[in-house]
Each structure stands twice: as C-alpha cells, then as structure tokens.
C-alpha positions, 0 to 999 in steps of 0.5 A: 649473088643473085641466088643469094638475094632471091633466097633472102627475097623468099624468106623476107616473103615467107616471113611476112606471110607468116606474120600476116596469117598469124594476125589474121587468125588473131582477128578472127578470134577477136570478134569486132563491133560494127560501125553500125553498132557504133553508130547507134550506140553512139546516136542512143546516148547522145539523144537519150540520156535524159528521157532514159533517166525519167524512166527510171524516175517514174519506175522507181516510184512503186514499191514493187516488193512482193506481198506474201499471199497477194498475187502480182496480179492483185497487188496494186504496185504491181499493178500500176507499175505494169500500167507505167511499162504500157505507157512508156513502151507504147510511147515510144512505139513498141508493141505491149503484151501483159500475161499476168507475171510475165510483161513483153515489150517488142521491137520487130516481127521477124519469126527468129527473136533475141530476148533480155531477161529483166525483172520488175519486182525488187527487195525491201528496203528500210526507209530509215537507212535511205537519205531520201525516200528508196522509191524515189529517184535520189540524184542529188545526195551523191552527186554522180549516183543514182540512189534508188531501190532499183537502180541496178536492180532491175529498173536501171536496166529495163530504162537502158533496154528501152532507150537502147531499143528505141535508138535501133528503132529510130535507125530505121535498121533491118534487123534479121530477128525481133527484139523481146524485153521480157520483165518477170515480176517475181524474180527475187520471190517466186519463179514458180509462175515464170517456170510454169510460163516457160513451160507453155510459151515459146522463147527467144532462141538467143537470150541475154539477162541484164541482172548481173555482171559483165563481161560475161557470166556463164556460171552460176552458184546454187541458192541453198538455205540451212534452216535450224531451230532454237527452242526456248528452254528454261532461263537461269535465275541468277547468272546472265544469260541472252534472253533475246537474239535477232537480226536479219531482214531477207534471206539474200541480204548481208544483213547490217543489223543485229540486237541482243539482251542479256538479263542478270548482266552487271557492270563488269560485263558491261565493262569487258563487253565495251572494251572487246567492241572496240578491237573490230573495224568495219562493225559498232555496237552501241551497249546499254545497261538499264537495271540488270538488262544489258541491250547491244546493238550491233551495225555492220553493213548490208550486201547481196549475200552472194557476195558477203565479202563486200559486207559486213554481217552484223550476226556473227560479229554481235555474236563473236562479241558474246564469244568470251562466255559459254552461254546456258542452252536456253535458246537465244544462247544457244543460237549464239553458242552455235553460230560462234562454233560452226559459223564464226567470223568466216565466209566460207563454212570451214568451221560447220563440220565438213560442208566446205569446198570449192570449185576451180571456176566458180570459187568457194561455197559462201555460208551466210546467217541472213535471217533469225525468226522469232517464234512463240517457243523457238527462234529460227536461224536461216543460213544462206548457201551459195554453192558451186558445183562439185557436190552432190545435193545429197552429200551437201545435205548429210554433211549438214546434217551430220555437224549438226548432230555432232555439235548437239551431242557434244554440248547436250543441246536441242538444235532441230532442222527443217527441210533445207533448201539446197538449190544446183548450181548453173552452168552455161556452155555452148552458147554462140553469142559469147564472142560478141558479147565479150567483143562489145565489152572490150570495144567500150571499156578498153579492157582487154582480154575479157573471159567468161566469169562465175557469180554467187547470185542466181538470174533467170538465165538458167531457165531460158535457152542459150542465156547468159548474164551481160552486166549492169555491173562492172567486174570488180566494182561493189554491187550494191543491188540488195543493200540499203544503199543502191545506186548506179552511177550515172556514168555507168548509166550511160556505158550500159546503154551504149553496150546494150545498144550494141549488143542489141545491134550485133544479135539482132541483125 
C-alpha cells in the first residue's frame, strides 16, 4: 500500500511540475507590462488629457499642406507650425532641434536612443466638405469625436507623444535610452529630403512609427501610380458624346466626387440614366439636362487609397453609370470606356489584363483610379496601386503595358502611357521590440493573441532602423486620415496616450 501511495505521490508531483513548466513557458512567451509603465500611463491620462487636447488644437490650425514649388523652409504655414512645436517642446522641458525638413524633440542625454517617427504635414482638405473649418479642432459637431485635418494623421499622434514624454519626465524615471520625437515635414508629398537627411545623420537604434495601425505593422505595400493619357480627338456632330469627365483630388485619397458632361443628349438618355442611378448603393447621382447638355455629378465617400474598401470611388461608379453606351473615342469617351473595361467597380485589378495578384500575408494588390488631370489636348488618368510582395517591378510594368496595348488594338484607341511609378513593398523582420509592443497593446486593450499585421499604406518606418508602426488607429476600425471627415475619438486619443506612455517606458527604461 505504501509503495502504491509513493508512486501516486510521485505521479502527482511530476504532473504538477510539468504543468508549472508549461505555465512558465507560456508566461515567457508573452511579455507583461511592468508596474512602472502602468503607473506612468495612468498618471499621464489622469494629468494631461486637457493639455493634450489644447496641444492638438494649436497644431491643427496650421494648414501644413505642401505647396508645389515651395520649400518647407519657405512656407509660412510650416514655419508657423514649427514655431508652435518649439513653443510646446520648450514649455514641457524638452530640447528642440529644427533641421529644416526634420524637427527633433528630445528627452534625456543617453547615448542609446528610442525614436518616435511622425509627420507634421497633412493632405489637402476641401472646406466645403466640413461642418467647420478643417483647420479648427471641432469637438462639438459630433460629441466624442475630435474632427479636423491631422487629428488622426499625424498631429493627434504628435500631441499624444509629447504628453507621453512629459509624463515620463515628471516621474523622473531612470531611463537607459534617450527618447527622440521625429517630426518630418513632407511625408505626404516628398520623401527625398528625409532620405537625404538620413544619409548624413545618426539615427536612433530602436524606432516606432505612430502613423498607421495597431497592434504592430511589420509589412507595407508599395505605393504605385499608373499614368495614362487619353488624347482629345474630333467630336461627333449629331450623336451623344462625353465632352468632359473629371474627378479626384489627390493620389492617396479615394475620391468622393466625379462629374461628366454629355453633349447632344436628350430626354430619353436622361430618363434611362436616372433609372439606372437608382440601382446603386453608397453613391448618389445628380443629373441635369439643359438644352442638349446633360451634366452628371456623382457623390461617393472619400477614404485613404490604401483602404479603397472603406470608401466609395466616384470615378468608376460614374463611368459604370455610363457603361450602357459604347462612347466614341474622343478623349473623355475613351477614358470612360477604358475605366469600364479595365477597372470596373472592383478593387484589385482583375479586369486589368494579368496584373492582379496577392500575397498570403500582405493581401491583394489594390487598383484605384484617384486623379483625373485636364490638359489642353488630353486627359490624364492616374491609377493608384498598393502592391504586395510577389511580383517584380519589371513584371508588373510589363503586364500593365501589355494590357494597355491589347486594349488599344482591340478598340482602335490611342491611350498613351507615361512613366509609371511602381514603389517597392516593405517587410520588416526580426525587430527585437515587437513582443514588447504587442504586450502593451494586449494589456491596455484586452485583445488577446495580437499579432503583427500588414497594411496597404506606406510610412517612414521603411527608412529608419528597427522600425515598426504602432497605432494610432485600432484594428478593424475605419481609418479617416485622408478622408474629408477626418477625426479621432476622444476615447482613442486617451487610449493612445496610455499605450504610447507605457511603450516608451518599456523601450527606454
């Protein structure tokens, strides 16, 4: 009996030790957030919500949209914006360095450094689309939302980072690394000055970009543009023809507005198009026939072009409305035919020859017409690509060329190609602080099993060593950064302050 009990006890002890070992291994795999990071994050939220809001209010009022042909160093809006940054940084007790296109706000003097990468420029905004000025922080039109150009991309994150750093400074934490907030002034328009800066400057060893999504972004699709020119040709004298087609504001926005004009129109055509217009969801059409001129306006929904599924692209929807007619190849009519034949209402280029493809992690390439430029003798269509890994630049370029040439030959058209811009996808591997960021995200959101993700957008992460993106947008939430209704919720603004404070403590302590 004693022998049996001894064996049973040994079995119980062995089972317990095995269970304990498995538990310890699981704990080792999942990093936890330190108490000092938690305490500092709680302090930041309890102390600085109002100050963070006032910081954002002051930053948003500067219209830091790039002006063609004007350097950031000569743009009054950028100069004023940087003066505000300097004022805020010095008030909070940080050092400030203005290096032209790059501003650095720092805490500490340690040799090792942690970089927080942001940008201070914004995309254009159409004031007619906003309840208040896009350059005024609107907290009343939609309670709970902070509305304005830059609230999510990227002035909101700048304010959040400043007060995360301030909380850390207040707590007098013994950091092993200096914290540097990088604010680049031309992320939305021109990366060349940043590339030049990086060649001649020593960068932080550890970096996070706060210009994308949670949990952690380790892959970004390549940004590309297909550029096609439709030459104006002789116009018909009797039959209806498309005399004008326009739409799009800038390349990285899904356009919500498009318009077309049809000459030699009549009531029969008007009624047919009006009936068809009623069949669409998510887009509305306004049709007006005056004499024999029919004007049509389409209204969809703007979105970031890296997430075309979150918008309703007015350009292809308006072309689709007109798809019952094969229009004469006079320029605008050629463009309408081309869009219907090669793009349609799909988002991934399945109709565009053989260009469509996808990657298991990064997802499919997206293909979105975003800008139509009017020239004296032609119309230019820019089609935005967001391409994953899986095809070479040369292969994709060849497939685009073949598709255009096949279409030209089939329909006796004259569509010319300009030099297409085809950017490279980016994949970050073996970054040591990914698990730390995932732990912070899980701790403060309660979302378990968080894993790295890929996005369609492109950030400055790809230019900095050991850089990944960490917020500010939650997974599965609509990203409003390039839309005509940009906002961040107050709840998310505060949650970001918690997570950025804790992340910086963990990375710099």
